[in-house]
N, C-alpha and C positions, 0 to 999 in steps of 0.2 A: 556542398561544403558539408563537413559532418560537423554537427554540432556537439561537446566535449560535455561530458558528468561533471565538469565543474563547473562550466557557463550554466547547466539546467541549474545547477544547484544553485549556485548565488540568484539567480532570475527568482527562482521561489523563496530566498528569504527575501530578496524585494516584495513582494509582492504579500506575503505573510505578516513581513513590518508593514504597509501601504494599509493592508486589511486590518493590524491592531491597530492603527493610526488615525484610520478614521474609524475603528469604534470608539477610538475614546474622544473625539473628539464630534460624536455621534452626528456624524456626514449621512451615511449611510448604516444606520443601526440595525434595520430588520435583515439585509444583506448580511449583517456578521452575525447576526443570529442563525440565521438557517445557514452559514456557513458553518458555523462548530454545532452544529445540532447533526445534521451530515457527517462532519467531519470526525464526531465522536462516535459516531456510529459504523460507518468502514475504513478506519484507522487499521484494523487488521488486514484489510483487503494491500494495503499499498507494503507491507511485509511479504506477502504470500504473492505478488507479481513478484518482487522484488529476489527473491529465492526463487521462483521459476526463471527468473533472466539468469538467476547465477547458476542455474542449473543445464539449461541449457549452454551457459560456454564455457561449460565444464570445469568448473568452481564448486566439487563436490558436497566439501563438510561446511562452507559458511551456505550455500544456496538452501544443501538440508533444513539446515539450524535456522535460517531466517524461513521459513517455508512451516516447517510446524509452529514456531511461534505463533505465525500468525496465522497458520490454523487452530492452535487452542487458545488465543483470546476471541478469534468471529466464535471456535467454539465455546466461550463462557457468554461473547452475548447474546449470541443466536445458534443455539445447537443445530439443528436441521439445516440451517443453510451452507455451515461451515462443512459437513458428512457430504453436502451436496458437492457444492466448490469445489471439497478435495477427490473426491473419489469420482469425479468428470474430467478430473484435470492427471491425475495418477493414469486414469483408461485413455487420456487420448496424449498422452507424450510415451512413447516407444521408452524411453530411454530413462524412465523412471521404475519402468516395471520391472521386476527378475527376470534375471536370462536362463 
């Protein structure tokens, strides 16, 4: 059975809603604190991953846009790790290099 992207998006929205509810109720205050701390540091990786996925599936314009947007935001947060991530992806994916 193939899971559709709409289903995954719905599950993600519900999970984030439950986490926000728990945070407001004070049930898991440490969990939500660390979750948002980690999310605030690594959210550009989501853009990079989505851009790479679109590049692999031959959607070049949105793939390049998301990938570059993720790299720019990652570079603003942590310059060294963003460059390493960008160059390691480009060198491992032959479809992204110049022909």
